[in-house]
C-alpha positions as CSV (number, residue, x, y, z in Angstrom):
1,M,0.3,0.2,0.3
2,R,1.7,3.2,-1.2
3,T,1.3,6.1,1.2
4,K,-0.6,8.7,1.3
5,T,-0.1,12.5,1.0
6,R,-2.0,15.0,2.9
7,L,-2.3,18.8,2.2
8,T,-4.8,20.9,2.9
9,V,-6.7,22.8,-0.3
10,A,-4.8,25.9,1.1
11,A,-1.7,24.2,0.4
12,L,-2.2,22.7,-3.0
13,A,-4.1,26.7,-4.0
14,S,-0.8,28.3,-2.8
15,A,1.5,25.2,-4.8
16,A,-0.7,25.6,-8.1
17,L,0.2,29.3,-8.1
18,V,4.1,28.9,-6.9
19,G,4.7,25.8,-9.2
20,T,5.3,22.0,-9.0
21,A,5.6,22.0,-5.4
22,V,2.7,19.2,-4.6
23,I,2.8,17.3,-7.9
24,A,6.1,16.0,-7.2
25,A,4.5,15.1,-3.9
26,V,2.1,12.9,-5.4
27,P,2.4,9.6,-7.1
28,A,1.3,9.4,-10.9
29,A,-2.1,8.1,-10.9
30,T,-2.4,4.5,-12.2
31,A,-5.0,3.7,-14.9
32,I,-8.4,3.0,-14.1
33,P,-9.1,-0.7,-14.4
34,V,-11.4,-1.8,-17.6
35,N,-13.2,-3.9,-15.7
36,S,-13.0,-2.4,-11.5
37,H,-15.7,-4.5,-9.9
38,C,-17.1,-1.5,-8.6
39,G,-21.0,-1.5,-7.7
40,T,-22.0,-5.0,-9.4
41,E,-22.1,-7.2,-5.9
42,T,-24.9,-6.8,-4.2
43,A,-26.2,-4.5,-1.7
44,G,-26.5,-6.4,1.3
45,P,-28.4,-5.7,4.5
46,R,-29.2,-2.6,5.7
47,A,-30.2,-3.4,9.2
48,S,-27.8,-1.4,10.8
49,F,-29.5,1.8,10.0
50,V,-31.9,3.2,12.3
51,S,-35.3,2.8,11.3
52,H,-38.3,5.7,12.1
53,A,-39.2,4.0,15.4
54,Q,-35.4,3.5,16.3
55,L,-35.3,7.5,15.2
56,T,-37.8,8.4,17.4
57,K,-36.4,6.9,20.5
58,Q,-32.6,8.1,19.7
59,L,-34.2,11.6,19.1
60,E,-35.6,11.4,21.9
61,S,-32.5,10.1,24.1
62,I,-30.5,12.6,23.0
63,E,-33.5,15.7,24.0
64,A,-33.1,13.8,27.3
65,T,-29.4,13.1,28.5
66,S,-28.8,16.5,26.9
67,R,-31.5,18.2,29.4
68,G,-33.2,19.8,27.0
69,T,-30.1,21.8,25.2
70,V,-30.7,19.7,22.2
71,D,-34.7,20.4,21.7
72,V,-36.2,18.0,19.5
73,E,-39.2,18.7,17.9
74,V,-41.8,17.8,15.0
75,A,-41.4,20.0,11.9
76,G,-44.2,18.3,10.1
77,Y,-45.6,15.0,8.7
78,S,-45.1,12.6,5.4
79,N,-47.6,11.7,3.3
80,E,-47.4,8.6,5.0
81,G,-48.3,10.3,8.0
82,R,-44.8,9.6,9.7
83,E,-43.4,12.2,11.7
84,I,-40.4,14.7,10.4
85,Y,-38.2,15.9,13.2
86,Q,-36.1,18.8,13.5
87,A,-33.9,19.3,16.2
88,R,-32.1,22.7,17.6
89,V,-28.9,23.0,19.5
90,G,-27.1,26.2,20.5
91,T,-28.3,30.1,20.6
92,G,-25.2,31.8,18.7
93,D,-26.5,35.2,16.4
94,T,-25.4,32.4,12.9
95,V,-27.5,29.6,12.1
96,L,-26.8,26.4,10.2
97,L,-29.2,25.0,8.7
98,V,-28.7,20.7,7.9
99,Q,-30.7,18.3,6.5
100,S,-30.2,14.4,5.6
101,Q,-31.9,12.0,3.7
102,I,-33.9,14.1,1.1
103,H,-33.6,10.6,-0.8
104,G,-34.8,7.5,1.7
105,N,-32.0,5.3,0.4
106,E,-29.6,7.7,1.6
107,N,-28.5,7.0,4.9
108,H,-24.8,8.2,6.2
109,G,-25.9,11.4,6.9
110,T,-28.5,10.9,9.2
111,E,-26.2,8.4,11.2
112,A,-23.6,11.0,11.1
113,L,-26.4,13.7,12.2
114,L,-27.1,11.7,15.1
115,S,-23.7,11.3,16.7
116,L,-22.8,14.7,16.2
117,L,-25.9,15.9,18.0
118,K,-25.1,13.5,20.5
119,E,-22.0,15.8,20.4
120,L,-23.0,18.9,20.5
121,G,-25.7,18.5,23.2
122,G,-23.0,17.3,25.9
123,S,-20.8,19.2,28.9
124,S,-17.3,19.5,27.0
125,A,-16.4,23.1,27.0
126,A,-15.5,22.2,23.3
127,A,-19.6,22.4,22.6
128,A,-20.2,24.7,25.0
129,E,-18.4,26.9,22.7
130,I,-19.9,26.1,19.7
131,R,-23.3,26.2,21.0
132,E,-22.3,29.9,22.3
133,N,-21.6,31.2,18.6
134,I,-24.1,29.0,16.5
135,T,-27.7,28.1,16.6
136,I,-27.6,24.2,14.1
137,V,-30.8,23.1,13.1
138,A,-31.0,19.7,12.2
139,I,-33.5,17.5,10.4
140,P,-31.7,14.0,10.4
141,R,-34.3,12.1,8.1
142,L,-36.6,14.3,6.0
143,N,-37.8,11.4,3.2
144,V,-39.0,9.6,6.0
145,D,-41.0,7.4,3.5
146,G,-38.8,6.8,1.6
147,G,-36.5,5.7,4.3
148,E,-39.1,2.9,5.3
149,H,-39.0,1.4,2.0
150,D,-36.1,2.1,0.8
151,T,-36.4,4.2,-2.0
152,R,-35.3,7.8,-3.6
153,Q,-38.5,8.3,-4.0
154,N,-41.6,9.7,-1.6
155,R,-44.1,8.0,-1.4
156,M,-46.8,9.8,-2.9
157,T,-49.1,9.8,-6.4
158,W,-49.9,12.2,-8.6
159,A,-53.6,12.0,-7.8
160,E,-53.2,13.0,-4.4
161,V,-51.3,16.1,-5.8
162,V,-54.1,17.1,-7.1
163,E,-56.4,16.2,-4.4
164,D,-54.1,19.2,-3.1
165,F,-53.6,21.2,-5.7
166,P,-56.9,21.5,-7.5
167,Q,-56.1,23.6,-10.1
168,L,-53.3,20.8,-11.5
169,D,-56.0,18.6,-12.6
170,G,-55.3,17.8,-16.1
171,V,-52.0,18.8,-16.1
172,Q,-48.8,16.6,-16.9
173,P,-47.5,15.2,-13.8
174,A,-44.9,16.8,-12.8
175,W,-40.9,15.2,-14.7
176,N,-39.8,14.5,-11.4
177,Y,-42.6,11.8,-10.8
178,R,-42.0,8.1,-10.4
179,A,-45.3,6.1,-11.3
180,A,-44.0,2.7,-10.3
181,T,-42.7,3.9,-7.0
182,P,-45.3,6.2,-6.9
183,G,-43.6,9.1,-5.8
184,F,-41.4,12.6,-6.6
185,D,-37.8,12.6,-5.9
186,V,-38.6,15.6,-3.3
187,N,-35.1,17.1,-3.8
188,R,-36.3,18.6,-7.2
189,D,-39.7,20.1,-5.8
190,F,-38.0,23.6,-4.6
191,N,-38.3,26.7,-5.6
192,P,-35.9,30.4,-4.6
193,D,-39.8,32.0,-3.7
194,L,-41.1,30.4,-0.8
195,D,-45.0,32.1,-1.4
196,Y,-44.4,30.1,-4.8
197,V,-47.8,28.2,-5.2
198,P,-48.2,25.5,-8.1
199,Q,-49.4,27.2,-11.8
200,P,-50.9,24.9,-14.2
201,E,-48.3,26.3,-17.0
202,D,-45.0,25.5,-15.0
203,F,-46.1,21.3,-15.2
204,P,-44.3,19.1,-16.6
205,G,-41.1,21.5,-16.4
206,N,-37.4,19.7,-16.3
207,S,-34.0,19.6,-14.4
208,A,-33.1,23.3,-16.0
209,D,-36.5,24.7,-13.8
210,T,-37.3,25.7,-10.3
211,G,-39.8,23.1,-8.3
212,W,-43.2,23.7,-6.9
213,Y,-43.3,22.5,-3.5
214,I,-46.0,20.1,-4.0
215,T,-44.5,17.5,-1.8
216,P,-45.1,17.4,2.0
217,E,-41.5,16.9,3.0
218,A,-40.4,19.6,0.7
219,Q,-42.8,22.1,2.3
220,T,-41.7,20.8,5.7
221,L,-37.9,22.0,4.7
222,R,-39.5,25.4,3.2
223,D,-41.3,26.4,6.2
224,V,-38.5,25.3,8.7
225,Y,-36.2,27.6,6.1
226,A,-38.8,30.1,6.3
227,G,-39.2,30.2,9.9
228,L,-35.1,30.4,10.5
229,E,-35.5,33.4,8.4
230,G,-37.9,35.0,10.1
231,E,-35.9,34.9,13.2
232,F,-32.2,35.6,11.6
233,G,-32.9,37.2,8.4
234,T,-31.0,34.8,6.3
235,V,-29.9,31.6,6.7
236,D,-26.5,31.8,6.9
237,Y,-25.7,28.0,6.0
238,F,-27.4,25.5,4.3
239,V,-25.6,21.9,3.9
240,D,-27.7,18.8,3.0
241,L,-26.4,15.2,3.2
242,H,-26.5,12.7,0.5
243,N,-25.3,9.7,-1.2
244,Q,-24.2,8.9,-4.7
245,W,-23.1,6.1,-6.9
246,P,-19.7,3.7,-5.2
247,C,-17.8,4.1,-7.8
248,Y,-15.5,7.4,-8.4
249,Q,-12.1,7.9,-8.0
250,Q,-9.9,10.9,-7.2
251,V,-8.2,12.3,-10.4
252,G,-4.4,12.2,-10.0
253,T,-4.5,9.2,-8.0
254,D,-5.2,5.6,-7.5
255,N,-7.1,6.2,-4.6
256,M,-10.9,5.5,-4.4
257,S,-12.7,9.0,-3.6
258,P,-15.7,8.0,-1.1
259,L,-17.0,11.3,-0.4
260,S,-17.8,14.5,-2.9
261,I,-18.2,18.2,-2.3
262,S,-19.9,20.9,-4.1
263,G,-21.1,24.3,-3.4
264,R,-22.0,25.4,-7.4
265,F,-25.7,24.7,-7.8
266,I,-26.7,27.6,-10.7
267,A,-25.3,28.2,-13.5
268,D,-26.7,32.0,-13.5
269,P,-28.4,33.4,-10.5
270,T,-30.1,36.1,-13.3
271,A,-31.7,33.9,-15.0
272,F,-34.6,32.9,-12.1
273,G,-35.4,36.8,-11.1
274,D,-33.2,38.6,-9.2
275,W,-31.3,37.3,-5.7
276,P,-29.3,39.8,-4.6
277,E,-28.1,37.9,-1.5
278,F,-26.6,35.0,-4.0
279,D,-23.3,34.5,-2.6
280,Y,-21.3,31.6,-3.9
281,D,-18.0,33.0,-2.3
282,A,-19.5,31.9,1.2
283,S,-20.4,28.7,-0.8
284,R,-17.0,28.1,-1.7
285,R,-15.0,28.7,2.0
286,A,-17.9,26.6,3.4
287,N,-16.5,24.3,1.4
288,V,-13.1,24.3,2.1
289,A,-13.8,24.2,5.3
290,V,-14.9,21.0,5.2
291,Y,-12.2,19.9,2.9
292,D,-9.6,20.9,5.2
293,A,-11.3,19.0,8.3
294,L,-10.8,15.7,6.4
295,Q,-7.4,16.8,5.4
296,A,-6.4,16.5,8.8
297,H,-7.3,13.2,9.7
298,G,-3.7,12.4,8.0
299,E,-3.2,9.0,6.1
300,S,-6.9,7.9,7.4
301,A,-8.7,7.2,3.0
302,F,-11.5,10.6,5.0
303,G,-8.7,13.0,2.5
304,D,-9.4,11.4,-0.7
305,L,-12.8,13.1,-1.3
306,T,-13.6,15.0,-3.9
307,L,-15.2,17.8,-5.7
308,Y,-18.8,17.2,-7.1
309,P,-19.2,18.4,-11.1
310,Q,-19.4,21.8,-11.7
311,N,-21.1,21.7,-14.6
312,T,-25.0,21.2,-12.7
313,N,-27.7,23.8,-13.0
314,L,-30.3,23.1,-10.1
315,P,-32.7,25.8,-9.1
316,G,-35.5,23.0,-8.6
317,T,-33.1,21.3,-5.5
318,A,-32.6,22.7,-1.8
319,L,-29.4,23.5,-1.9
320,G,-29.8,25.8,-5.7
321,S,-33.0,27.3,-4.4
322,F,-31.3,28.3,-0.8
323,A,-28.5,29.7,-2.6
324,L,-30.4,31.9,-4.4
325,R,-31.9,33.4,-0.9
326,G,-27.9,33.8,0.5
327,S,-27.4,30.8,1.9
328,A,-23.9,29.3,1.7
329,T,-24.6,26.1,0.8
330,V,-22.6,22.4,1.5
331,L,-23.5,19.2,-0.7
332,F,-22.3,16.1,0.9
333,E,-22.3,13.2,-1.7
334,T,-21.2,10.2,0.5
335,S,-20.1,7.3,-1.9
336,S,-22.6,4.1,-1.9
337,N,-26.2,3.7,-1.1
338,T,-29.1,0.9,0.3
339,Q,-28.8,-0.7,-3.5
340,S,-25.2,-0.3,-3.9
341,D,-23.6,-1.5,-0.8
342,G,-26.3,-1.7,1.7
343,Q,-24.8,-1.4,5.1
344,K,-20.9,-2.4,3.7
345,R,-18.5,0.4,5.0
346,N,-21.6,2.2,7.3
347,G,-19.5,3.2,10.2
348,F,-16.5,4.8,8.1
349,L,-19.1,6.6,5.4
350,A,-20.9,8.1,8.2
351,K,-17.9,9.3,10.9
352,Q,-16.7,11.3,7.5
353,V,-19.7,13.2,7.2
354,E,-19.9,13.4,11.1
355,V,-15.8,15.1,10.6
356,G,-16.2,17.0,7.7
357,L,-19.7,18.8,8.9
358,K,-18.4,19.3,12.7
359,G,-15.4,21.0,10.8
360,L,-17.8,23.1,9.2
361,I,-19.5,24.2,12.1
362,T,-16.0,24.7,14.3
363,A,-15.1,26.9,11.5
364,I,-18.2,29.2,11.6
365,A,-18.1,28.9,15.5
366,D,-14.4,30.6,15.8
367,G,-14.9,32.8,12.7
368,S,-12.4,31.0,11.1
369,V,-14.1,30.0,7.9
370,E,-14.3,33.8,7.0
371,T,-10.8,33.7,6.6
372,L,-10.3,30.9,4.2
373,D,-9.8,31.9,0.1
374,P,-12.5,30.6,-1.9
375,E,-9.7,30.4,-4.6
376,A,-8.9,27.6,-2.5
377,Y,-12.3,25.8,-3.8
378,E,-11.1,25.8,-7.5
379,A,-7.9,22.8,-6.1
380,I,-10.5,20.6,-4.7
381,P,-9.1,17.2,-6.5
382,E,-12.2,16.5,-9.1
383,R,-14.0,12.7,-9.4
384,R,-13.6,10.3,-11.8
385,T,-15.8,7.5,-12.7
386,L,-14.6,3.7,-12.3
387,P,-16.2,1.4,-15.0
388,A,-18.0,-1.5,-13.5
389,D,-18.6,-4.6,-15.2
């Protein structure tokens, strides 16, 4: 096994400006194998991921153990009637909203949030300092129905949407609807206009369009976001925890990449109206904080994270819509989901999310995130796809 060289993204950016010192420190990449056998095995069990009932019990336990320092509430209900929880900790003037499992088969962020909430609600001096400087609101599992059914989509028919919005009667179903499930990709149901009401002429839409808030899950996240805007003025940071295909490699190395991150979801913010609070540099600084936190783990594979493709234009995602409203945004895309890997590497994959997210929270709390160079974001290594059989 070769020795890995760990460098912060700031160091990578600096070396890119002054010469080839970093390039010399990184061994030449090996060729991607023609048949990598990646992603072709059966997923295996997923019993180690928390069910909805277990999630409820763990959140109740966290609230009780912290003596209310972590405040847990029901933020809304899914289409099948399950509770969508939010957990709040801290009293700082800066607010970070983080949500996980908007896609029901993407579990690792949920596990990471439960662990982090326990720590932040604890009695350590470090936790107390974080709580004093930042308010954290977490939705550990947004798509609770998809989580129970192990599907990307929620559970909702188009007929149920029409029942909720009669003006859509006779309209072609939204492009993100999957009749076979049946359900919607909730992460295409967002709109930067939090007061938007679905209009027939806006359907079926496409991935380059804004969404409609037709699902109760998206409506719940919108309402939490709007409430925080009313309280704080701006939701300073929004973090979205996802999973991706398991077979990616860090460009320039022979290392598998267990995580990709991004702060870019809108190609042209002016294409969707006047959004003067849009701040791409704030998003880039936040991602650099995540990257550097994971790089700080030395020889562990945490440092093999990559940059998610930057050619995305997804205003209908929560990240895209909330970025337009002025939130600094961070996407976590952990490699693997229940269909590809099941619970394999569960501990490692959840821990890397926890480490990266805690690094961002700490940088916000101590103010160091503001000192980071946004251009360092451009030096985060790109990812490339390993071929499967």
